[in-house]
C-alpha positions in Angstrom: 127.6 91.9 66.2 130.8 94.1 66.5 128.6 97.2 66.9 126.8 95.6 69.9 130.1 94.4 71.5 131.6 97.9 71.0 128.6 99.4 72.9 128.6 96.6 75.6 131.0 98.3 78.1 128.8 101.4 78.1 125.7 99.3 78.4 127.2 97.5 81.4 127.8 100.8 83.1 124.2 102.0 82.3 122.6 98.8 83.3 124.4 98.6 86.6 123.6 102.2 87.5 120.0 102.1 86.3 118.7 98.7 87.2 121.0 97.7 90.0 121.4 101.3 91.4 125.2 100.9 91.6 127.2 104.1 92.1 129.9 105.2 89.6 132.6 103.9 92.0 131.3 100.4 91.4 129.8 100.6 87.9 132.9 102.3 86.5 135.4 99.5 87.3 132.9 96.9 86.2 132.5 98.6 82.8 136.2 99.0 82.6 136.7 95.3 83.2 134.1 94.4 80.6 135.7 96.8 78.1 139.1 95.2 78.8 137.8 91.7 78.1 136.0 92.7 74.9 138.8 94.8 73.6 141.2 91.9 74.1 139.2 89.1 72.6 137.3 91.0 69.9 139.2 94.2 68.9 142.8 92.9 69.2 144.0 94.8 72.2 147.7 94.4 72.7 149.8 95.1 75.8 151.3 98.2 74.2 147.8 99.6 73.3 146.6 98.8 76.8 149.4 100.6 78.8 149.4 103.6 76.5 145.6 104.0 76.8 145.6 103.5 80.5 148.5 105.8 81.2 146.9 108.5 79.2 143.7 108.0 81.1 145.5 108.1 84.5 147.2 111.4 83.7 143.8 112.8 82.5 142.2 111.6 85.7 144.9 113.2 87.9 144.4 116.5 86.0 140.7 116.5 86.8 141.1 115.3 90.4 143.6 118.2 91.0 140.7 120.6 90.5 138.0 118.6 92.2 139.7 118.0 95.5 140.9 121.6 96.2 137.4 122.8 95.1 135.7 120.6 97.6 138.2 121.6 100.3 137.5 125.3 99.7 133.8 124.7 99.8 133.9 122.8 103.1 136.3 125.4 104.6 133.8 128.2 103.8 130.7 126.1 104.7 132.2 125.3 108.2 131.9 129.0 109.2 128.3 129.1 107.9 129.4 131.0 104.8 127.1 129.4 102.3 124.1 129.8 104.6 125.1 133.4 105.2 125.0 134.1 101.5 121.5 132.6 101.2 120.3 134.4 104.3 121.5 137.7 102.8 119.3 137.0 99.8 116.3 136.2 101.9 116.7 139.5 103.7 117.3 141.5 100.5 114.8 140.2 97.9 111.4 141.2 99.2 109.2 139.7 96.4 108.6 136.0 97.2 108.3 134.8 93.6 111.6 136.5 92.7 113.3 135.2 95.8 112.3 131.6 95.1 113.4 131.7 91.5 116.7 133.4 92.3 117.4 130.8 94.9 116.4 127.7 92.8 118.0 129.0 89.6 120.7 131.6 90.0 122.0 130.8 93.6 122.0 127.1 92.9 123.9 127.8 89.7 126.4 129.8 91.6 126.9 126.9 94.0 127.3 124.5 91.1 130.0 126.8 89.9 131.8 126.3 93.2 131.3 122.6 93.9 128.8 120.2 92.3 128.3 116.6 93.3 124.7 117.2 94.2 125.6 119.9 96.8 123.4 122.7 95.2 120.3 120.5 95.5 121.2 119.4 99.0 121.8 123.0 100.1 119.1 125.0 98.3 116.1 122.5 98.5 116.0 122.8 102.4 116.1 126.6 102.1 113.1 126.5 99.8 111.3 124.2 102.2 112.1 126.7 105.0 110.3 129.3 102.8 107.2 127.1 102.9 107.7 125.4 99.5 106.4 121.8 99.3 109.4 119.4 99.5 108.8 117.6 96.2 108.5 121.0 94.4 111.6 122.3 96.2 113.8 119.4 95.1 112.4 119.4 91.5 112.8 123.2 91.2 116.5 123.2 92.2 117.2 120.1 90.1 115.9 121.8 87.0 117.1 125.3 88.1 120.8 124.4 88.5 121.2 122.2 85.4 122.3 125.0 83.0 125.5 125.6 85.1 126.9 122.1 85.3 129.3 122.1 82.3 131.2 125.2 83.5 130.6 124.3 87.1 132.8 122.6 89.7 135.5 125.2 89.2 136.0 123.9 85.7 136.4 120.2 86.4 133.9 119.0 83.8 135.1 121.5 81.1 138.7 120.5 81.7 137.8 116.9 81.3 135.8 117.5 78.2 138.5 119.4 76.3 141.1 116.8 77.3 138.9 113.8 76.3 138.0 115.3 72.8 141.5 116.8 72.4 140.1 120.2 71.4 141.3 123.7 72.3 139.0 125.4 74.8 139.0 128.6 72.7 137.5 126.7 69.8 134.8 124.9 71.7 133.8 127.5 74.3 131.8 129.9 72.1 129.5 127.2 70.7 129.1 125.6 74.1 128.4 128.9 75.8 125.7 129.8 73.3 123.9 126.5 73.8 124.3 126.6 77.6 123.0 130.2 77.5 119.8 129.0 75.8 119.6 126.2 78.3 119.9 128.8 81.1 116.8 130.6 79.8 114.8 127.4 79.4 115.8 126.1 82.8 114.8 129.5 84.3 111.4 129.4 82.7 110.9 125.8 83.8 111.9 126.6 87.3 109.4 129.5 87.5 106.7 127.1 86.2 107.5 124.5 88.8 107.4 127.0 91.6 104.1 128.4 90.4 105.5 131.8 89.6 105.5 131.8 85.8 104.1 135.3 85.9 107.7 136.3 86.5 108.6 135.0 83.0 109.7 138.4 81.7 112.0 138.8 84.7 113.5 135.4 84.0 114.1 136.3 80.4 115.9 139.5 81.4 118.0 137.7 84.0 118.8 134.9 81.6 120.1 137.4 79.0 122.4 138.8 81.7 123.5 135.5 83.0 124.1 134.0 79.5 126.1 137.1 78.5 128.3 136.9 81.6 128.8 133.1 81.1 129.7 133.6 77.4 132.1 136.4 78.1 134.0 134.5 80.8 134.1 131.3 78.7 135.4 133.0 75.6 137.9 135.0 77.6 139.3 131.7 78.9 138.1 132.0 82.5 136.0 128.9 82.1 136.4 127.8 85.8 134.4 130.9 86.8 131.9 131.0 84.0 129.0 129.4 85.8 129.9 131.0 89.1 130.0 134.4 87.5 126.7 133.9 85.7 125.1 132.8 88.9 126.4 135.9 90.7 125.1 138.1 87.9 121.6 136.5 88.2 121.6 137.1 92.0 122.7 140.7 91.6 120.1 141.2 88.9 117.4 139.7 91.1 118.4 141.9 94.0 118.3 145.0 91.8 114.9 144.1 90.4 113.4 143.9 93.9 111.2 146.8 94.8 112.2 146.8 98.4 115.6 146.1 99.9 116.1 144.9 103.5 119.4 145.7 105.2 119.0 144.0 108.6 121.8 141.5 108.9 123.1 140.5 112.3 126.7 141.4 113.0 127.9 137.8 113.3 126.2 136.9 110.1 127.6 139.9 108.4 131.1 139.0 109.4 130.6 135.5 108.1 129.1 136.8 104.9 132.0 139.2 104.3 134.5 136.4 105.0 132.9 133.9 102.6 132.4 136.5 99.9 136.1 137.5 100.3 137.2 133.9 99.8 135.4 133.4 96.5 135.9 137.0 95.4 139.7 136.6 95.9 139.6 133.4 93.9 137.8 135.1 91.1 140.3 138.0 91.1 143.3 135.7 91.2 142.1 133.4 88.4 141.1 136.4 86.3 144.5 138.0 86.7 146.2 134.7 85.7 143.9 134.2 82.7 143.6 137.7 81.4 147.2 139.1 81.8 148.8 137.3 78.9 152.5 138.0 79.7 152.0 136.6 83.2 150.1 133.6 82.0 152.8 132.9 79.4 155.5 133.0 82.1 153.5 130.7 84.4 152.6 128.4 81.6 156.3 127.8 80.9 156.4 125.5 84.0 154.9 122.5 82.2 155.3 118.7 82.1 154.0 116.5 79.3 154.6 112.9 78.4 155.2 111.7 74.8 153.5 108.5 73.8 154.5 106.2 70.9 152.3 105.0 68.0 150.4 101.8 68.9 148.5 99.3 66.8 145.9 96.7 67.7 146.1 93.2 66.4 143.2 94.0 64.1 145.1 97.0 62.6 143.6 100.0 64.3 146.4 102.6 64.7 146.7 105.4 67.3 149.3 107.8 66.2 152.2 108.9 68.4 151.5 112.1 70.3 151.6 114.1 73.5 149.6 113.2 76.6 147.8 115.6 79.0 149.9 118.7 79.7 150.4 119.7 83.3 150.9 123.5 83.7 151.2 123.5 87.4 151.1 127.3 88.1 148.1 128.0 85.9 146.2 124.8 86.7 142.9 125.9 88.4 143.5 123.6 91.3 146.6 125.5 92.3 144.7 128.8 92.7 141.8 127.1 94.5 144.1 125.3 97.0 146.0 128.5 97.7 142.8 130.5 98.4 141.5 127.6 100.6 144.6 127.6 102.7 144.7 131.4 103.0 141.0 131.4 103.9 141.4 128.9 106.7 144.3 131.0 108.1 142.3 134.2 108.0 139.2 132.6 109.4 141.2 131.3 112.3 142.9 134.6 112.9 139.6 136.6 113.1 137.9 134.0 115.3 135.4 132.6 112.8 137.0 129.1 112.7 138.9 126.9 115.1 142.5 126.0 114.4 141.6 122.4 113.9 138.7 123.1 111.5 140.9 122.2 108.5 140.9 118.6 109.7 137.1 118.5 109.6 137.1 120.1 106.1 139.7 117.6 104.9 137.6 114.7 106.2 134.5 116.0 104.5 136.5 116.5 101.3 137.7 112.9 101.5 134.2 111.5 102.0 133.0 113.3 98.9 136.1 112.9 96.8 137.1 109.3 97.4 134.1 107.5 95.7 134.0 110.1 93.0 137.7 109.6 92.3 137.3 105.9 91.8 134.5 106.5 89.4 136.4 109.2 87.4 139.5 107.1 87.1 137.5 104.0 85.9 135.3 106.0 83.5 138.2 107.8 82.0 140.2 104.6 81.7 137.3 103.0 79.9 136.9 105.9 77.5 140.6 105.9 76.6 140.6 102.1 76.3 137.6 102.2 73.9 139.2 105.0 71.9 142.6 103.3 71.4 141.0 99.9 70.5 138.7 101.5 67.8 135.4 100.8 69.6 134.5 104.5 69.9 135.0 105.1 66.2 133.0 102.0 65.3 130.1 103.2 67.4 130.2 106.7 65.9 130.0 105.2 62.4 127.0 103.1 63.4 125.1 106.0 65.0 125.9 108.5 62.2 125.1 106.0 59.6 121.7 105.3 61.2 120.6 108.9 61.7 122.6 110.7 59.0 122.2 114.4 58.9 119.6 114.3 61.6 122.1 113.1 64.2 122.6 116.6 65.8 119.0 116.4 67.1 120.0 113.3 69.1 123.3 114.6 70.3 122.0 116.3 73.5 119.7 113.4 74.2 122.8 111.1 74.2 124.3 113.5 76.7 121.2 113.4 78.8 121.1 109.6 78.7 124.7 109.4 79.9 124.2 111.9 82.8 120.9 110.2 83.8 122.6 106.8 84.0 125.9 107.8 85.5 124.7 110.7 87.6 127.4 113.0 86.1 127.8 115.3 83.1 131.5 114.5 83.6 131.1 110.8 83.1 128.6 111.4 80.2 131.2 113.5 78.4 133.9 111.0 79.0 131.8 108.1 77.7 130.3 109.9 74.7 132.5 112.9 74.0 134.9 111.2 71.6 131.9 109.4 70.0 130.2 112.7 69.2 133.5 114.1 67.7 134.0 111.1 65.5 130.3 111.2 64.4 130.7 114.9 63.5 133.8 114.2 61.4 132.0 111.4 59.6 129.0 113.6 58.8 131.2 116.6 57.8 129.8 118.7 60.7 131.9 121.0 62.8 133.0 118.8 65.8 132.5 121.7 68.2 128.8 121.7 67.4 128.1 118.1 68.4 130.5 118.2 71.4 128.7 121.4 72.6 125.3 119.7 72.2 126.7 116.6 74.0 127.9 118.5 77.1 124.7 120.7 77.1 122.7 117.5 77.2 124.9 116.1 79.9 124.4 119.3 81.9 120.6 119.0 81.5 120.8 115.4 82.5 121.7 116.5 86.0 118.0 117.4 86.6 117.0 113.7 86.1 120.1 112.0 87.5 118.9 109.6 90.2 121.9 110.1 92.4 121.4 113.9 92.6 117.7 113.6 93.2 118.2 111.1 96.0 120.6 113.5 97.7 118.0 116.3 97.5 115.2 114.1 98.7 117.3 113.0 101.7 117.8 116.6 102.8 114.0 117.4 102.9 112.6 114.2 104.4 111.6 112.5 101.1 113.7 109.4 101.4 112.5 106.8 98.9 110.3 109.3 97.1 112.7 110.3 94.4 110.3 108.9 91.8 107.9 111.7 92.5 110.5 114.3 91.8 111.7 112.5 88.6 108.1 112.6 87.3 108.3 116.4 87.4 111.9 116.8 86.1 111.9 114.2 83.4 109.5 116.0 80.9 111.4 119.2 81.3 114.7 117.5 80.8 113.6 115.8 77.6 111.8 118.9 76.3 114.7 121.3 76.8 117.1 118.6 75.5 115.1 118.3 72.3 115.0 122.0 71.9 118.8 122.1 72.1 119.0 119.3 69.6 116.8 121.2 67.1 119.0 124.3 67.6 122.1 122.1 66.9 120.4 120.8 63.8 119.7 124.3 62.5 123.3 125.4 63.3 124.6 122.4 61.3 122.8 123.7 58.2 124.4 127.2 58.4 
């Protein structure tokens, strides 16, 4: 009975989002409230345990939101001058081969966009482009949903990755290599699936070549510590590779569009350079890292005897936090766009309003989901679930790890929420099974990334942009088999790794 009650807060979230179609901003608080009641009356939650868990969760949420909000503001600042469309137009005018163009747009370009800002924006932007290139709407949404899924973990300018390493309390340098390998394999499989959906599987060899390039770039950036740019860099590598593979190159860009293209590329290029300098020049990074704030929490114990040791909370390194660099580039970009006549002086208000519309509901969901995760962890519920799952599956648990991630992302619409709900569970299961925690955590977040291709919220966004309102089931019937097949493949790979 205790196992069921420990899982009930998660089941509440999943049920509300799946059956009642609630968003994370409503289901998250409901799950949190359910978790609070269960933790109090069943698992001996005390006031001290409650405030420690929730204060830790709040600081973690602020850390994540400090990346998400500037990233969205930069995206809308660039999008207002037509920068995102200008980049896509340049691709259309550069890659002559239709099959290559469609695959690059649905797979590499959408992955690059995911690296900049997620929340369904890659599907919303790229699917209409494919329809404009005479792709059937259902196929267009499905292709982009599958095509961008590999990039989600390292996407959103590092939001999801920063949340993951904070939730599981693991150094990024220890987790990044394993995660990058699994996500590299996912990149290849998503590319092949995208080619199949678009009816251009005869470009499979090209996909393999581009996937090797993209996975290598993503791995290098992740291992070097530049995780906020890993997915973005991999997407750019795929785009460049696709352009170079084209037999014919068109160079007919209009002057206005060229100016917009240069300006938008300069913004993201400057961000890439700035973040690379901060992350790669160790003396500079060490100096900037010295500006830090971190709260110390006491040991707390539930009435049933579960102990959470004393320790430090989330560290805030203000000068090296990704959000600081993103916000700086966003403000400079707006100033430059205004000076050269690409943007009106008051455009920042419109960008800010668009950011608020996207960030407000997501923020509520993130704070509630993170609060639920820390509540379950500090009351012993997560450890109890891990023991139940690992005991039931034993050494075969790695096969199910990515499927758990997919389930979480499918239900909550977010790899981020999936990792928050199940990240600690995967870590505890790994420790109980004497498996390297990095392996199961990497499988979890890879599964959560793949779950983006079947997340109802993202599919609905895509359908609404191509005139398919209410027809998301047709898209899901295409993406679901690919999601499960690729997820199972990652699970088998994780199982083999666990035997090495």
